[in-house]
N, C-alpha and C positions, 0 to 999 in steps of 0.2 A: 703464688699459684700452687695448685694441688698436684700438678703433675711432676714427674722427675725429670731432671736436666740431663742426667747421665746414668748409665747402669750402675755406676759405682756408689750411688746415693742408695740404693735399694739395699735394705738390710734384712737379714734373716728374721722372721717373726714380725715384719711390718704388716700392719693392717691396711689393705688396699681394697679399692673398689674397681671391678672390671665388668663390664657389660651389665652394670647396675645391679651387681651381686658382691658381697662382702667376702673376702678371702684373706688368708694369711700366706706371707711369703714363705715357702719350704726350701727352695733352692733357687740361687740365683747364679747362672753362669754367664761369664763375660768373655767375649771374644778374644783369644789370644791369652788368657789367664789359665795357668794350669793349677789344678785343685791338688789336694794332699795325696790323691790316688794316682796322679800323673795324668789325668784327663785334661785335655785342651779343646774347649769347643770351637767350632769354626763360625758360630754366630752367637749373638747374644739371646738368651732365653730365660725366662722366669718361670719356675714351677710354682703354682699356687695351690692351696688346699682350703676347702671349705669346711663348714661345721659338721658336715657328714662323712668327711674323709675323702671326698672326691677330689682329684687333682685335675688341674688343667694346666697346659703349658701355653704361655704367651711370648711371642717372638719379637713384639714391638713394645718397649718397656714405656714409651710415650703414651700407650693407651691405659696405663695404670694410674689411678688416682689415689692419693693418699686419704686415709681416713682419720682426719685430725680429730674430729668429734668422739669416735669411738676410743682413741688413745687418751683423750681428755676425761672420759667419763669412766675409764677402767680404774677400779680401786686397787690400791697396792696392798698386798696381803701383809698383814702384821701378826706377830707372835704374842699372845698373852701369857704371862708367867702363870703356871698353875698355883693354885692355892691348896693343894692336897698336903696333908701333913705328912703322908709317907714319903712324898718326893722331896719335901723340905728336910725330913730326916735323913734322907739318903745323900742330899747335898752336904748336910752338916757332917755325916760320917765320911764323905770323901774329903772335905777340908780337914777334919780332925786327922785323918790319915796322912795327908800331905804335910801337916805341921809337925805331927810325930816324927816322921821320915826326916824332915828338916833338923829337928832338934837332935834326934839321935845321931845323925851323921855328923853334926856339928860338934857334938860333945864326945863322940869316939876320936875325931881327928885332933881334938884338944886334949884328950886323955893322956896322962904320963904312962898309962899301961899299954898304949898303942906302940907295937912293936916297930912301926915304920918311923916313928919318931926318935927312937933310941939312936943314940950316937955310936957310931961303929968304930 
C-alpha cells in the first residue's frame, strides 16, 4: 500500500502526495518524541514543502501517499573525473610531495646521524 502505517516510517526528504500534489517531507514531529532542541510535540504532525517553497502542515499521516514512481525515476548524481591536464598535474604534484615526505622521514629516522638514535 502507498500509505504510511505509522509516523515512524516517514523519513525526512520522502517524496509524498497530499491532496493530489507532490511534496517533500521537511519535518516529521512524532507525539511524545523529544527533538534535539528539547521540543516535545503533543500530537503527530508532518511539515511538507513543495517545489515553490510553500510549506503545509499535515496532522494525519494516513493522508500522505508515498511517491514511489518519483523515487524510482530520480537519477542518482555521479561525479565524472576531470580530464584537464592542470588537474592531473596538480594530483601528480600532491602525490609526489607525499612520496617525498615518506622517503625523507623514513631515511631520517634510519640515519646514523640522527641524534635520537645515538646510544647515551
